N, CA, C and O atoms as a printed pandas DataFrame, in Angstrom:
     atom_number atom_name residue_name chain_id  residue_number  x_coord  y_coord  z_coord
0              1         N          MET        A               1   86.637  107.069  106.440
1              2        CA          MET        A               1   86.347  105.887  105.814
2              3         C          MET        A               1   86.023  104.940  107.039
3              4         O          MET        A               1   86.760  104.935  108.025
4              5         N          PHE        A               2   84.833  104.093  106.945
5              6        CA          PHE        A               2   84.296  103.000  107.694
6              7         C          PHE        A               2   84.611  101.807  107.184
7              8         O          PHE        A               2   84.863  101.674  105.987
8              9         N          GLY        A               3   84.632  100.746  108.100
9             10        CA          GLY        A               3   85.079   99.422  107.384
10            11         C          GLY        A               3   84.028   98.660  107.110
11            12         O          GLY        A               3   82.866   99.043  107.244
12            13         N          GLY        A               4   84.411   97.404  106.665
13            14        CA          GLY        A               4   83.218   96.443  106.237
14            15         C          GLY        A               4   83.639   95.617  105.212
15            16         O          GLY        A               4   84.841   95.615  104.942
16            17         N          TYR        A               5   82.800   94.843  104.526
17            18        CA          TYR        A               5   83.006   93.870  103.445
18            19         C          TYR        A               5   83.846   94.531  102.211
19            20         O          TYR        A               5   84.939   94.150  101.793
20            21         N          TYR        A               6   82.954   95.760  101.675
21            22        CA          TYR        A               6   83.638   96.480  100.636
22            23         C          TYR        A               6   84.334   97.733  101.119
23            24         O          TYR        A               6   84.315   98.730  100.398
24            25         N          SER        A               7   84.978   97.751  102.347
25            26        CA          SER        A               7   85.657   98.936  102.388
26            27         C          SER        A               7   87.222   98.697  102.773
27            28         O          SER        A               7   87.525   97.593  103.224
28            29         N          PHE        A               8   88.195   99.661  102.617
29            30        CA          PHE        A               8   89.472   99.243  102.601
30            31         C          PHE        A               8   89.711   98.578  101.394
31            32         O          PHE        A               8   89.338   99.048  100.319
32            33         N          GLN        A               9   90.370   97.406  101.509
33            34        CA          GLN        A               9   90.659   96.181  100.601
34            35         C          GLN        A               9   89.356   95.364  100.388
35            36         O          GLN        A               9   88.894   95.248   99.253
36            37         N          GLY        A              10   88.747   94.786  101.490
37            38        CA          GLY        A              10   87.649   94.278  101.574
38            39         C          GLY        A              10   87.750   92.889  101.162
39            40         O          GLY        A              10   88.848   92.443  100.828
40            41         N          ILE        A              11   86.461   91.989  101.151
41            42        CA          ILE        A              11   86.374   90.850  100.762
42            43         C          ILE        A              11   87.119   90.315   99.471
43            44         O          ILE        A              11   86.688   90.791   98.421
44            45         N          ASN        A              12   87.906   89.633   99.390
45            46        CA          ASN        A              12   88.508   89.142   98.352
46            47         C          ASN        A              12   89.387   90.184   97.710
47            48         O          ASN        A              12   89.806   89.952   96.576
48            49         N          GLY        A              13   89.666   91.155   98.233
49            50        CA          GLY        A              13   90.396   92.333   97.806
50            51         C          GLY        A              13   89.441   93.096   96.805
51            52         O          GLY        A              13   89.849   93.794   95.878
52            53         N          GLY        A              14   88.174   92.879   97.102
53            54        CA          GLY        A              14   87.262   93.662   95.889
54            55         C          GLY        A              14   87.007   94.928   95.867
55            56         O          GLY        A              14   86.686   95.540   94.848
56            57         N          ALA        A              15   87.137   95.443   97.047
57            58        CA          ALA        A              15   86.933   97.069   97.423
58            59         C          ALA        A              15   87.941   97.812   96.494
59            60         O          ALA        A              15   87.518   98.673   95.723
60            61         N          ARG        A              16   89.264   97.499   96.550
61            62        CA          ARG        A              16   89.954   97.749   95.802
62            63         C          ARG        A              16   90.729   99.532   96.020
63            64         O          ARG        A              16   91.319  100.238   95.202
64            65         N          TYR        A              17   90.426   99.732   97.296
65            66        CA          TYR        A              17   90.894  101.118   97.626
66            67         C          TYR        A              17   92.413  101.238   97.752
67            68         O          TYR        A              17   92.867  102.365   97.949
68            69         N          HIS        A              18   93.289  100.149   97.655
69            70        CA          HIS        A              18   94.929  100.153   97.696
70            71         C          HIS        A              18   95.365  100.957   96.464
71            72         O          HIS        A              18   94.995  100.734   95.311
72            73         N          ARG        A              19   96.027  101.721   96.783
73            74        CA          ARG        A              19   96.813  102.629   95.716
74            75         C          ARG        A              19   95.909  103.394   94.928
75            76         O          ARG        A              19   96.035  103.548   93.713
76            77         N          THR        A              20   94.840  103.956   95.742
77            78        CA          THR        A              20   94.103  105.051   94.695
78            79         C          THR        A              20   94.135  106.081   95.615
79            80         O          THR        A              20   94.627  106.065   96.743
80            81         N          PRO        A              21   93.440  107.182   94.906
81            82        CA          PRO        A              21   93.498  108.673   95.582
82            83         C          PRO        A              21   92.715  108.680   97.006
83            84         O          PRO        A              21   92.965  109.584   97.803
84            85         N          VAL        A              22   91.749  107.650   97.333
85            86        CA          VAL        A              22   90.974  107.550   98.304
86            87         C          VAL        A              22   91.895  107.243   99.448
87            88         O          VAL        A              22   91.830  107.861  100.511
88            89         N          GLU        A              23   92.864  106.158   99.188
89            90        CA          GLU        A              23   93.676  105.705  100.111
90            91         C          GLU        A              23   94.819  106.639  100.505
91            92         O          GLU        A              23   95.306  106.550  101.632
92            93         N          GLU        A              24   95.273  107.548   99.599
93            94        CA          GLU        A              24   96.242  108.734   99.752
94            95         C          GLU        A              24   95.599  109.318  100.854
95            96         O          GLU        A              24   96.305  109.277  101.862
96            97         N          VAL        A              25   94.457  109.870  101.020
97            98        CA          VAL        A              25   93.939  110.799  101.991
98            99         C          VAL        A              25   93.599  110.582  103.294
99           100         O          VAL        A              25   93.307  111.407  104.161
100          101         N          LEU        A              26   93.698  108.809  103.375
101          102        CA          LEU        A              26   93.338  108.265  104.570
102          103         C          LEU        A              26   94.671  108.373  105.699
103          104         O          LEU        A              26   95.810  108.595  105.288
104          105         N          PRO        A              27   94.358  108.180  107.191
105          106        CA          PRO        A              27   95.459  108.024  108.046
106          107         C          PRO        A              27   96.125  106.555  108.023
107          108         O          PRO        A              27   97.052  106.216  108.758
108          109         N          VAL        A              28   95.510  105.752  107.071
109          110        CA          VAL        A              28   95.879  104.155  106.961
110          111         C          VAL        A              28   96.256  104.008  105.726
111          112         O          VAL        A              28   95.969  104.694  104.745
112          113         N          SER        A              29   97.104  102.812  105.842
113          114        CA          SER        A              29   97.251  101.936  104.305
114          115         C          SER        A              29   96.397  100.942  104.128
115          116         O          SER        A              29   96.062  100.235  105.079
116          117         N          CYS        A              30   95.994  100.779  103.060
117          118        CA          CYS        A              30   95.051   99.497  102.816
118          119         C          CYS        A              30   95.992   98.297  102.509
119          120         O          CYS        A              30   97.004   98.521  101.845
120          121         N          LEU        A              31   95.768   97.236  102.880
121          122        CA          LEU        A              31   96.550   95.791  102.454
122          123         C          LEU        A              31   96.124   95.947  101.168
123          124         O          LEU        A              31   95.263   96.740  100.786
124          125         N          SER        A              32   97.008   94.847  100.231
125          126        CA          SER        A              32   96.804   94.486   98.784
126          127         C          SER        A              32   95.934   93.183   98.611
127          128         O          SER        A              32   95.653   92.723   97.504
128          129         N          VAL        A              33   95.513   92.600   99.876
129          130        CA          VAL        A              33   94.717   91.510   99.632
130          131         C          VAL        A              33   93.448   91.810  100.694
131          132         O          VAL        A              33   93.336   92.789  101.432
132          133         N          ASP        A              34   92.616   90.783  100.564
133          134        CA          ASP        A              34   91.627   90.623  101.767
134          135         C          ASP        A              34   92.040   90.748  102.995
135          136         O          ASP        A              34   92.720   89.967  103.662
136          137         N          ASP        A              35   91.436   92.146  103.366
137          138        CA          ASP        A              35   91.796   92.452  104.997
138          139         C          ASP        A              35   90.755   92.239  105.975
139          140         O          ASP        A              35   90.704   92.773  107.083
140          141         N          ARG        A              36   89.968   91.458  105.508
141          142        CA          ARG        A              36   88.901   91.317  106.599
142          143         C          ARG        A              36   89.359   90.342  107.677
143          144         O          ARG        A              36   89.917   89.283  107.390
144          145         N          VAL        A              37   89.100   90.739  108.960
145          146        CA          VAL        A              37   89.411   89.957  110.010
146          147         C          VAL        A              37   88.276   89.625  110.908
147          148         O          VAL        A              37   88.017   90.455  111.779
148          149         N          GLU        A              38   87.444   88.381  110.829
149          150        CA          GLU        A              38   86.408   87.867  111.664
150          151         C          GLU        A              38   86.810   87.411  112.894
151          152         O          GLU        A              38   87.687   86.573  113.102
152          153         N          VAL        A              39   85.985   88.122  113.883
153          154        CA          VAL        A              39   86.231   87.729  115.215
154          155         C          VAL        A              39   84.855   87.247  115.944
155          156         O          VAL        A              39   84.286   87.881  116.832
156          157         N          PRO        A              40   84.554   86.365  115.555
157          158        CA          PRO        A              40   83.036   85.853  115.971
158          159         C          PRO        A              40   82.980   85.713  117.642
159          160         O          PRO        A              40   81.858   85.942  118.094
160          161         N          GLU        A              41   83.919   85.405  118.549
161          162        CA          GLU        A              41   83.932   85.720  119.893
162          163         C          GLU        A              41   83.944   86.820  120.445
163          164         O          GLU        A              41   83.910   86.999  121.662
164          165         N          GLY        A              42   83.997   87.713  119.538
165          166        CA          GLY        A              42   84.264   89.275  120.022
166          167         C          GLY        A              42   85.534   89.720  120.562
167          168         O          GLY        A              42   86.392   88.932  120.960
168          169         N          PHE        A              43   85.657   90.983  120.578
169          170        CA          PHE        A              43   86.913   91.682  121.114
170          171         C          PHE        A              43   86.521   92.866  121.633
171          172         O          PHE        A              43   85.594   93.508  121.141
172          173         N          ALA        A              44   87.272   93.299  122.792
173          174        CA          ALA        A              44   86.728   94.740  123.400
174          175         C          ALA        A              44   87.887   95.697  122.733
175          176         O          ALA        A              44   89.109   95.549  122.696
176          177         N          PRO        A              45   87.110   96.646  122.267
177          178        CA          PRO        A              45   88.245   97.900  121.700
178          179         C          PRO        A              45   89.083   98.371  123.050
179          180         O          PRO        A              45   88.644   98.339  124.200
180          181         N          VAL        A              46   90.283   98.780  122.669
181          182        CA          VAL        A              46   91.078   99.429  123.533
182          183         C          VAL        A              46   91.093  100.744  123.366
183          184         O          VAL        A              46   91.462  100.993  122.219
184          185         N          VAL        A              47   90.798  101.979  124.155
185          186        CA          VAL        A              47   90.932  103.337  123.691
186          187         C          VAL        A              47   92.125  103.475  124.291
187          188         O          VAL        A              47   92.296  103.288  125.496
188          189         N          THR        A              48   93.117  103.850  123.389
189          190        CA          THR        A              48   94.640  104.304  123.562
190          191         C          THR        A              48   94.813  105.967  123.303
191          192         O          THR        A              48   95.857  106.526  123.638
192          193         N          GLY        A              49   93.779  106.652  122.724
193          194        CA          GLY        A              49   93.944  108.165  122.846
194          195         C          GLY        A              49   93.544  108.836  124.047
195          196         O          GLY        A              49   93.013  108.152  124.922
196          197         N          LYS        A              50   93.687  109.889  124.207
197          198        CA          LYS        A              50   93.409  111.058  125.375
198          199         C          LYS        A              50   91.908  110.824  125.477
199          200         O          LYS        A              50   91.247  110.743  124.441
200          201         N          GLU        A              51   91.406  110.725  126.528
201          202        CA          GLU        A              51   89.965  110.723  126.504
202          203         C          GLU        A              51   89.390  112.209  126.321
203          204         O          GLU        A              51   88.162  112.293  126.349
204          205         N          SER        A              52   90.116  113.383  126.139
205          206        CA          SER        A              52   89.914  114.602  125.958
206          207         C          SER        A              52   89.971  114.762  124.397
207          208         O          SER        A              52   89.568  115.806  123.883
208          209         N          HIS        A              53   90.410  113.852  123.732
209          210        CA          HIS        A              53   90.328  114.016  122.282
210          211         C          HIS        A              53   88.871  114.205  121.721
211          212         O          HIS        A              53   87.975  113.412  122.009
212          213         N          PRO        A              54   88.650  115.445  120.793
213          214        CA          PRO        A              54   87.050  115.611  120.374
214          215         C          PRO        A              54   86.206  114.287  120.157
215          216         O          PRO        A              54   85.046  114.141  120.545
216          217         N          ILE        A              55   86.943  113.370  119.496
217          218        CA          ILE        A              55   86.133  112.324  119.085
218          219         C          ILE        A              55   85.723  111.533  120.110
219          220         O          ILE        A              55   84.620  110.989  120.048
220          221         N          LEU        A              56   86.615  111.350  121.268
221          222        CA          LEU        A              56   86.814  110.345  122.501
222          223         C          LEU        A              56   85.771  110.928  123.726
223          224         O          LEU        A              56   85.250  110.258  124.618
224          225         N          LYS        A              57   85.655  112.215  123.507
225          226        CA          LYS        A              57   84.912  112.795  124.826
226          227         C          LYS        A              57   83.753  112.210  125.107
227          228         O          LYS        A              57   82.925  111.868  124.263
228          229         N          GLY        A              58   83.641  112.053  126.489
229          230        CA          GLY        A              58   82.631  111.197  126.989
230          231         C          GLY        A              58   82.202  110.107  126.890
231          232         O          GLY        A              58   81.114  109.801  127.378
232          233         N          LEU        A              59   83.065  109.158  126.145
233          234        CA          LEU        A              59   82.801  107.877  126.032
234          235         C          LEU        A              59   83.507  106.763  126.712
235          236         O          LEU        A              59   83.424  105.572  126.414
236          237         N          GLY        A              60   84.274  107.342  127.744
237          238        CA          GLY        A              60   84.930  106.477  128.652
238          239         C          GLY        A              60   85.973  105.404  127.628
239          240         O          GLY        A              60   86.312  105.534  126.452
240          241         N          THR        A              61   86.239  104.502  128.476
241          242        CA          THR        A              61   87.166  103.379  128.058
242          243         C          THR        A              61   86.736  101.758  127.797
243          244         O          THR        A              61   87.343  100.815  127.289
244          245         N          ASP        A              62   85.313  101.911  128.430
245          246        CA          ASP        A              62   84.601  100.548  128.277
246          247         C          ASP        A              62   83.671  100.354  127.445
247          248         O          ASP        A              62   82.479  100.506  127.712
248          249         N          TRP        A              63   84.182   99.951  126.210
249          250        CA          TRP        A              63   83.130   99.910  125.301
250          251         C          TRP        A              63   82.734   98.534  124.681
251          252         O          TRP        A              63   83.461   97.574  124.933
252          253         N          PRO        A              64   81.670   98.371  123.914
253          254        CA          PRO        A              64   81.113   96.880  124.027
254          255         C          PRO        A              64   81.854   96.209  122.866
255          256         O          PRO        A              64   82.460   96.852  122.009
256          257         N          VAL        A              65   81.769   94.943  122.893
257          258        CA          VAL        A              65   82.813   94.072  121.913
258          259         C          VAL        A              65   82.182   94.629  120.363
259          260         O          VAL        A              65   81.143   95.223  120.076
260          261         N          LEU        A              66   83.315   94.142  119.557
261          262        CA          LEU        A              66   83.069   94.085  118.145
262          263         C          LEU        A              66   83.311   92.646  117.663
263          264         O          LEU        A              66   83.816   91.757  118.347
264          265         N          LEU        A              67   82.868   92.530  116.343
265          266        CA          LEU        A              67   82.842   91.136  115.895
266          267         C          LEU        A              67   83.886   90.997  114.724
267          268         O          LEU        A              67   84.100   89.920  114.168
268          269         N          GLY        A              68   84.515   92.168  114.398
269          270        CA          GLY        A              68   85.426   91.959  113.459
270          271         C          GLY        A              68   85.810   93.323  112.833
271          272         O          GLY        A              68   85.059   94.246  113.147
272          273         N          TYR        A              69   87.043   93.682  111.840
273          274        CA          TYR        A              69   87.460   94.750  111.312
274          275         C          TYR        A              69   88.288   94.521  110.424
275          276         O          TYR        A              69   88.786   93.401  110.313
276          277         N          ASN        A              70   88.656   95.704  109.478
277          278        CA          ASN        A              70   89.615   95.645  108.121
278          279         C          ASN        A              70   91.029   95.894  108.579
279          280         O          ASN        A              70   91.396   96.983  109.020
280          281         N          GLU        A              71   91.759   94.902  108.463
281          282        CA          GLU        A              71   93.132   95.071  108.648
282          283         C          GLU        A              71   93.762   96.117  107.909
283          284         O          GLU        A              71   93.528   96.048  106.703
284          285         N          VAL        A              72   94.632   97.246  108.335
285          286        CA          VAL        A              72   95.290   98.334  107.844
286          287         C          VAL        A              72   96.436   98.296  108.707
287          288         O          VAL        A              72   96.584   97.602  109.713
288          289         N          THR        A              73   97.465   99.370  108.042
289          290        CA          THR        A              73   98.384   99.929  108.859
290          291         C          THR        A              73   98.823  101.351  108.724
291          292         O          THR        A              73   98.925  101.976  107.668
292          293         N          VAL        A              74   99.084  101.802  110.003
293          294        CA          VAL        A              74   99.086  103.369  110.377
294          295         C          VAL        A              74  100.174  104.101  109.485
295          296         O          VAL        A              74  101.300  103.618  109.369
296          297         N          LYS        A              75   99.841  105.165  108.919
297          298        CA          LYS        A              75  100.619  105.979  108.301
298          299         C          LYS        A              75  101.596  106.917  109.411
299          300         O          LYS        A              75  101.222  107.269  110.529
300          301         N          ASP        A              76  102.733  107.169  108.883
301          302        CA          ASP        A              76  103.437  108.223  109.596
302          303         C          ASP        A              76  102.797  109.447  110.080
303          304         O          ASP        A              76  102.314  110.052  109.122
304          305         N          GLY        A              77  102.624  109.988  111.081
305          306        CA          GLY        A              77  101.992  111.117  111.664
306          307         C          GLY        A              77  100.560  110.813  111.855
307          308         O          GLY        A              77   99.841  111.812  111.853
308          309         N          ALA        A              78  100.012  109.758  112.007
309          310        CA          ALA        A              78   98.698  109.506  112.240
310          311         C          ALA        A              78   98.683  109.372  113.408
311          312         O          ALA        A              78   99.740  109.191  114.012
312          313         N          GLU        A              79   97.290  109.430  114.158
313          314        CA          GLU        A              79   97.079  109.258  115.516
314          315         C          GLU        A              79   96.151  108.003  115.719
315          316         O          GLU        A              79   95.008  108.009  115.263
316          317         N          VAL        A              80   96.645  106.955  116.394
317          318        CA          VAL        A              80   95.633  105.991  116.860
318          319         C          VAL        A              80   94.750  106.297  117.838
319          320         O          VAL        A              80   95.354  106.478  118.895
320          321         N          LEU        A              81   93.630  106.427  117.935
321          322        CA          LEU        A              81   92.762  106.366  119.178
322          323         C          LEU        A              81   92.060  105.331  119.888
323          324         O          LEU        A              81   91.538  105.415  121.000
324          325         N          ALA        A              82   92.123  104.151  118.958
325          326        CA          ALA        A              82   91.712  103.075  119.341
326          327         C          ALA        A              82   92.270  101.907  118.741
327          328         O          ALA        A              82   92.469  101.901  117.526
328          329         N          THR        A              83   92.591  100.764  119.557
329          330        CA          THR        A              83   92.647   99.397  118.676
330          331         C          THR        A              83   91.960   98.461  119.172
331          332         O          THR        A              83   91.261   98.466  120.185
332          333         N          VAL        A              84   92.265   97.287  118.110
333          334        CA          VAL        A              84   91.383   96.055  118.706
334          335         C          VAL        A              84   92.041   95.485  119.793
335          336         O          VAL        A              84   92.978   96.166  120.210
336          337         N          SER        A              85   91.818   94.381  120.406
337          338        CA          SER        A              85   92.509   93.925  121.766
338          339         C          SER        A              85   93.660   93.302  121.133
339          340         O          SER        A              85   93.715   92.915  119.965
340          341         N          THR        A              86   94.667   93.236  122.102
341          342        CA          THR        A              86   95.988   92.629  122.350
342          343         C          THR        A              86   95.781   91.100  121.678
343          344         O          THR        A              86   96.598   90.704  120.847
344          345         N          ASP        A              87   94.913   90.463  121.987
345          346        CA          ASP        A              87   94.536   89.162  121.468
346          347         C          ASP        A              87   94.668   89.069  119.778
347          348         O          ASP        A              87   94.910   88.058  119.119
348          349         N          TYR        A              88   94.477   90.172  119.386
349          350        CA          TYR        A              88   94.589   90.461  117.755
350          351         C          TYR        A              88   95.572   91.377  117.378
351          352         O          TYR        A              88   95.457   92.006  116.326
352          353         N          GLY        A              89   96.629   91.537  118.203
353          354        CA          GLY        A              89   97.701   92.234  117.824
354          355         C          GLY        A              89   97.825   93.891  118.031
355          356         O          GLY        A              89   98.829   94.531  117.716
356          357         N          SER        A              90   96.651   94.448  118.604
357          358        CA          SER        A              90   96.481   95.904  118.928
358          359         C          SER        A              90   96.279   96.394  117.610
359          360         O          SER        A              90   96.596   97.572  117.448
360          361         N          GLN        A              91   95.783   95.719  116.528
361          362        CA          GLN        A              91   95.828   96.424  115.270
362          363         C          GLN        A              91   94.673   97.685  115.170
363          364         O          GLN        A              91   93.606   97.586  115.776
364          365         N          PRO        A              92   94.911   98.538  114.575
365          366        CA          PRO        A              92   94.111   99.995  114.636
366          367         C          PRO        A              92   92.841   99.895  114.256
367          368         O          PRO        A              92   92.482   99.239  113.278
368          369         N          LEU        A              93   92.008  100.602  115.080
369          370        CA          LEU        A              93   90.526  100.365  115.193
370          371         C          LEU        A              93   90.065  101.675  114.763
371          372         O          LEU        A              93   89.174  101.693  113.913
372          373         N          LEU        A              94   90.595  102.954  115.279
373          374        CA          LEU        A              94   90.189  104.090  115.005
374          375         C          LEU        A              94   91.450  105.129  114.859
375          376         O          LEU        A              94   92.251  105.230  115.788
376          377         N          VAL        A              95   91.583  105.820  113.781
377          378        CA          VAL        A              95   92.802  106.287  113.572
378          379         C          VAL        A              95   92.450  107.779  112.848
379          380         O          VAL        A              95   91.511  107.927  112.066
380          381         N          THR        A              96   93.312  108.773  113.227
381          382        CA          THR        A              96   93.124  110.195  112.664
382          383         C          THR        A              96   94.223  110.541  112.205
383          384         O          THR        A              96   95.300  110.120  112.628
384          385         N          GLY        A              97   94.033  111.613  110.984
385          386        CA          GLY        A              97   95.447  112.136  110.565
386          387         C          GLY        A              97   94.790  113.483  109.881
387          388         O          GLY        A              97   93.646  113.896  110.073
388          389         N          THR        A              98   95.875  114.106  108.970
389          390        CA          THR        A              98   95.270  115.283  108.352
390          391         C          THR        A              98   95.874  114.959  107.000
391          392         O          THR        A              98   96.813  114.174  106.870
392          393         N          TYR        A              99   95.291  115.601  106.004
393          394        CA          TYR        A              99   95.682  115.906  104.339
394          395         C          TYR        A              99   95.492  116.963  103.921
395          396         O          TYR        A              99   94.337  117.387  103.938
396          397         N          GLY        A             100   96.481  117.719  103.429
397          398        CA          GLY        A             100   96.584  119.113  102.917
398          399         C          GLY        A             100   95.995  120.142  104.163
399          400         O          GLY        A             100   96.757  120.359  105.105
400          401         N          LYS        A             101   94.831  120.680  104.160
401          402        CA          LYS        A             101   94.409  121.393  105.093
402          403         C          LYS        A             101   92.955  120.834  105.963
403          404         O          LYS        A             101   92.330  121.450  106.827
404          405         N          GLY        A             102   92.696  119.531  105.428
405          406        CA          GLY        A             102   91.807  118.911  106.079
406          407         C          GLY        A             102   92.122  117.942  107.044
407          408         O          GLY        A             102   93.306  117.803  107.353
408          409         N          ARG        A             103   91.009  117.052  107.723
409          410        CA          ARG        A             103   91.109  115.982  108.557
410          411         C          ARG        A             103   90.771  114.824  107.998
411          412         O          ARG        A             103   89.896  114.943  107.140
412          413         N          THR        A             104   91.249  113.502  108.230
413          414        CA          THR        A             104   90.684  112.247  107.737
414          415         C          THR        A             104   90.901  111.268  109.125
415          416         O          THR        A             104   91.777  111.284  109.989
416          417         N          VAL        A             105   89.771  110.462  108.945
417          418        CA          VAL        A             105   89.783  109.571  110.137
418          419         C          VAL        A             105   89.143  108.312  109.435
419          420         O          VAL        A             105   88.316  108.381  108.526
420          421         N          ALA        A             106   89.672  107.091  110.014
421          422        CA          ALA        A             106   89.423  105.643  109.629
422          423         C          ALA        A             106   88.859  104.866  110.857
423          424         O          ALA        A             106   89.418  104.742  111.946
424          425         N          TRP        A             107   87.771  104.417  110.520
425          426        CA          TRP        A             107   87.253  103.424  111.661
426          427         C          TRP        A             107   87.482  102.149  110.851
427          428         O          TRP        A             107   86.916  102.010  109.766
428          429         N          THR        A             108   88.350  101.153  111.381
429          430        CA          THR        A             108   88.220   99.933  110.675
430          431         C          THR        A             108   87.413   98.776  110.828
431          432         O          THR        A             108   87.730   97.670  110.391
432          433         N          SER        A             109   85.869   99.154  111.745
433          434        CA          SER        A             109   84.963   98.110  111.802
434          435         C          SER        A             109   83.908   98.798  111.223
435          436         O          SER        A             109   83.926   99.936  110.754
436          437         N          ASP        A             110   82.861   97.901  111.303
437          438        CA          ASP        A             110   81.331   98.299  110.684
438          439         C          ASP        A             110   80.773   99.593  111.321
439          440         O          ASP        A             110   81.244  100.166  112.303
440          441         N          VAL        A             111   79.847   99.906  110.701
441          442        CA          VAL        A             111   79.003  101.172  111.364
442          443         C          VAL        A             111   77.550  100.599  111.693
443          444         O          VAL        A             111   76.689  101.325  112.188
444          445         N          GLY        A             112   77.335   99.304  111.400
445          446        CA          GLY        A             112   75.975   98.749  111.568
446          447         C          GLY        A             112   76.198   97.240  111.802
447          448         O          GLY        A             112   77.323   96.896  112.166
448          449         N          PRO        A             113   75.119   96.185  111.610
449          450        CA          PRO        A             113   75.149   94.821  111.796
450          451         C          PRO        A             113   76.258   94.280  110.947
451          452         O          PRO        A             113   76.541   94.803  109.869
452          453         N          HIS        A             114   76.900   93.215  111.432
453          454        CA          HIS        A             114   77.612   92.401  110.955
454          455         C          HIS        A             114   78.798   92.394  111.958
455          456         O          HIS        A             114   78.886   91.491  112.790
456          457         N          TRP        A             115   79.719   93.407  111.883
457          458        CA          TRP        A             115   80.914   93.372  112.921
458          459         C          TRP        A             115   80.252   94.286  114.192
459          460         O          TRP        A             115   80.824   94.367  115.278
460          461         N          LEU        A             116   79.258   94.808  113.965
461          462        CA          LEU        A             116   78.782   95.812  115.079
462          463         C          LEU        A             116   77.450   94.813  115.736
463          464         O          LEU        A             116   76.346   94.802  115.190
464          465         N          PRO        A             117   77.728   94.094  116.839
465          466        CA          PRO        A             117   76.597   93.573  117.454
466          467         C          PRO        A             117   75.579   94.278  117.913
467          468         O          PRO        A             117   75.875   95.461  118.079
468          469         N          SER        A             118   74.115   93.902  118.274
469          470        CA          SER        A             118   73.344   94.708  118.405
470          471         C          SER        A             118   73.694   95.539  120.092
471          472         O          SER        A             118   73.250   96.643  120.406
472          473         N          SER        A             119   74.402   94.836  120.793
473          474        CA          SER        A             119   75.058   95.640  122.018
474          475         C          SER        A             119   75.748   96.717  121.710
475          476         O          SER        A             119   75.683   97.631  122.532
476          477         N          PHE        A             120   76.496   96.908  120.612
477          478        CA          PHE        A             120   77.393   98.023  120.425
478          479         C          PHE        A             120   76.232   99.135  119.987
479          480         O          PHE        A             120   76.125  100.201  120.594
480          481         N          ILE        A             121   75.432   98.796  118.945
481          482        CA          ILE        A             121   74.354   99.637  118.361
482          483         C          ILE        A             121   73.489  100.286  119.609
483          484         O          ILE        A             121   73.170  101.474  119.651
484          485         N          ALA        A             122   73.179   99.358  120.567
485          486        CA          ALA        A             122   72.343   99.996  121.730
486          487         C          ALA        A             122   73.210  100.668  122.642
487          488         O          ALA        A             122   72.629  101.339  123.495
488          489         N          TRP        A             123   74.580  100.653  122.677
489          490        CA          TRP        A             123   75.321  101.416  123.609
490          491         C          TRP        A             123   75.002  102.948  123.599
491          492         O          TRP        A             123   74.798  103.461  122.499
492          493         N          PRO        A             124   74.948  103.608  124.552
493          494        CA          PRO        A             124   74.766  105.152  124.664
494          495         C          PRO        A             124   75.672  105.892  123.949
495          496         O          PRO        A             124   75.286  106.957  123.467
496          497         N          GLY        A             125   76.968  105.480  123.766
497          498        CA          GLY        A             125   78.009  106.095  123.323
498          499         C          GLY        A             125   78.064  105.659  121.624
499          500         O          GLY        A             125   78.942  106.225  120.973
500          501         N          TYR        A             126   77.407  104.946  121.092
501          502        CA          TYR        A             126   77.423  104.684  119.683
502          503         C          TYR        A             126   77.060  105.917  118.952
503          504         O          TYR        A             126   77.950  106.444  118.284
504          505         N          LYS        A             127   76.086  106.364  118.975
505          506        CA          LYS        A             127   75.615  107.725  118.294
506          507         C          LYS        A             127   76.793  108.714  118.482
507          508         O          LYS        A             127   77.418  109.170  117.524
508          509         N          THR        A             128   77.050  109.008  119.733
509          510        CA          THR        A             128   78.011  110.142  120.112
510          511         C          THR        A             128   79.622  109.647  119.296
511          512         O          THR        A             128   80.346  110.453  118.712
512          513         N          LEU        A             129   79.819  108.655  119.392
513          514        CA          LEU        A             129   80.952  108.348  118.740
514          515         C          LEU        A             129   81.105  108.702  117.352
515          516         O          LEU        A             129   82.102  109.319  116.977
516          517         N          PHE        A             130   80.126  108.331  116.513
517          518        CA          PHE        A             130   80.007  108.393  115.017
518          519         C          PHE        A             130   79.886  110.146  114.812
519          520         O          PHE        A             130   80.537  110.789  113.988
520          521         N          GLU        A             131   78.869  110.716  115.798
521          522        CA          GLU        A             131   78.657  112.244  115.435
522          523         C          GLU        A             131   80.068  112.985  115.793
523          524         O          GLU        A             131   80.455  113.955  115.142
524          525         N          GLN        A             132   80.689  112.522  116.721
525          526        CA          GLN        A             132   82.025  113.258  117.051
526          527         C          GLN        A             132   83.114  113.118  116.144
527          528         O          GLN        A             132   83.987  113.983  116.072
528          529         N          MET        A             133   83.122  111.855  115.292
529          530        CA          MET        A             133   84.083  111.496  114.420
530          531         C          MET        A             133   83.775  112.668  113.011
531          532         O          MET        A             133   84.646  113.263  112.376
532          533         N          LEU        A             134   82.539  112.731  112.841
533          534        CA          LEU        A             134   81.980  113.507  111.847
534          535         C          LEU        A             134   82.259  115.090  112.218
535          536         O          LEU        A             134   82.760  115.832  111.373
536          537         N          ALA        A             135   82.031  115.393  113.064
537          538        CA          ALA        A             135   82.352  116.763  113.876
538          539         C          ALA        A             135   83.857  117.300  113.535
539          540         O          ALA        A             135   84.132  118.370  112.991
540          541         N          TRP        A             136   84.642  116.426  113.929
541          542        CA          TRP        A             136   85.992  116.460  114.212
542          543         C          TRP        A             136   86.671  116.492  112.723
543          544         O          TRP        A             136   87.525  117.364  112.561
544          545         N          ALA        A             137   86.405  115.705  111.715
545          546        CA          ALA        A             137   86.717  115.308  110.736
546          547         C          ALA        A             137   86.205  116.766  109.631
547          548         O          ALA        A             137   86.883  117.064  108.647
548          549         N          THR        A             138   85.230  117.353  109.929
549          550        CA          THR        A             138   84.745  118.444  109.073
550          551         C          THR        A             138   85.080  119.769  109.511
551          552         O          THR        A             138   84.909  120.791  108.846
552          553         N          ALA        A             139   85.677  119.681  110.927
553          554        CA          ALA        A             139   86.210  121.163  111.500
554          555         C          ALA        A             139   87.307  121.370  110.554
555          556         O          ALA        A             139   87.695  120.496  109.778
556          557         N          LYS        A             140   87.920  122.843  110.657
557          558        CA          LYS        A             140   89.385  123.190  110.024
558          559         C          LYS        A             140   90.157  122.508  110.765
559          560         O          LYS        A             140   89.802  122.262  111.918
560          561         N          ALA        A             141   91.536  121.992  110.210
561          562        CA          ALA        A             141   92.781  121.456  110.678
562          563         C          ALA        A             141   93.390  122.468  111.685
563          564         O          ALA        A             141   94.469  122.226  112.226
């Protein structure tokens, strides 16, 4: 699942994924209220996972700034690969997990303009990051 205004719990809680089958398969839990965190001054993502992880491979640790995210909590057994900056409590940004025989991924920021400024979209790692997320999630657990 990718973040945004109508993702996770979303604007005014309108996405309503809290306590649904979608939330059940995610490696994170949704809040029961509006979970959007706007960061107009930007924050630098912090890579916390091993750079050898298939999603992080070749991306390094110096990622462009983001402008917001959906606040979630990490479920037991999930692996946090990246967080927001310590200025915002090191909230989860990129989390992986398993469900049944499959894999599940949560990216708590946008995938396009609004929380992703043009500098993130122009970053050479942008395409690679999302391709590697998809490849990892669709591989056998």
